[in-house]
Residue, then its C-alpha position, 0 to 999 in steps of 0.5 A: m500500500i502506498r500512502q501519500i498526503v497532498l498538503d498545503t498551508e496558508t500563513t500570516g505572511m511570507n517568509r524567505k526560504g530557509s528563514i522564519c522572519n517576523n515569526h509568521k505562523i500557519i493559519e490553515i492546513g489542508a491535506v488529502e490522502l491518496i492510497n495507491r494513487k486514489l483519493t480516499g476522502n480521508n482529509f485533514h483540514t483546520y484553521l488555526n489561531p496564530n496569536r498574531k495579526v495576518d499581514s495585509e499582503a497575505f490577506k489579499i492572497h487568502g482572505i482569512s481575517d484576524s476576526f475569523l481566526e480568533n476562536k480557532p484552535y492553536f497549532k499545539d491543540i492539533s499538533s498530535s492529530f496532524l502528526t498522526y495523520i501525516k505519519n508513514s506517508d509521502l508528503i506532496i507539497h507545491n513549493a515544499d521548502f515554503d510550506f515545510s519550513f512553516i510546519q517545522h517551525e510550528f513543531n520546533f516551537l513545541n519542542i517536537k522534532v519532525e524528520i523526513g524518513k522518521d515521521f514521514l517517508s519522503l517530501i515530494d516537491t511538485l514545483s520541482i517536478s513541474r519545472k523539470l517537465f515544463p522548463g521556462k514556463k509558469n508552474s504555479l498551481d493555476a498554470l498547472c491546472s490550466r495546462y492539465k485542463i483541471t477546472n479551478d473556477s471556484r479558486k478565487l482566493h487561495s485555500a489550503i484544502l481546495d489547493a490540496k485537492l487541486l494539487a492532488k489531481v495535478y500530481l496524479l496527471m503529472t506523474s502518470n507517465q501514460e498516454k491516451i490510447n485510442f482503441d478502434l473496436t469497430e467490427n471491420n478494424y477488428k477483423k483487419k487486425r486479426l488477419 
């Protein structure tokens, strides 16, 4: 059995790769489960109270307000269930450096060390895959949805759970390595092929 978790987060602001500046925090986690490359419906979704303000630039991207987050749980409240959910799976993330740095930061704050190969099997970055498949082209989630003809009309703003669902579809198509085969099973063609 191959278990994969396609994951996305929304945050209070943008941190530079490899550094957590301004103590930005996760405010939404969305994850969907794939088993043997099939969506199971076993999803993980939560909003989180970051105990700080959402930057105005981040708000323009996801539309998640401070007032909406006031009564949501803190990361510490969901950390155990989240870690249990991602255990023994491959994590699939678009721009994995960004999201995973936030996840590590949240766990580190609780003195919990999360390691690739120990807590989950591997980290798969779909942005890296798409850049190899489509060098020099736009490889945002919107661009990939358009390229693979995946409808994302409901995506007006970023949403971790919606983006995880879209990314799962993109990932399955991006890694299928199969081409469509046209079978012509009309009686005449079938007889010709048998002769």
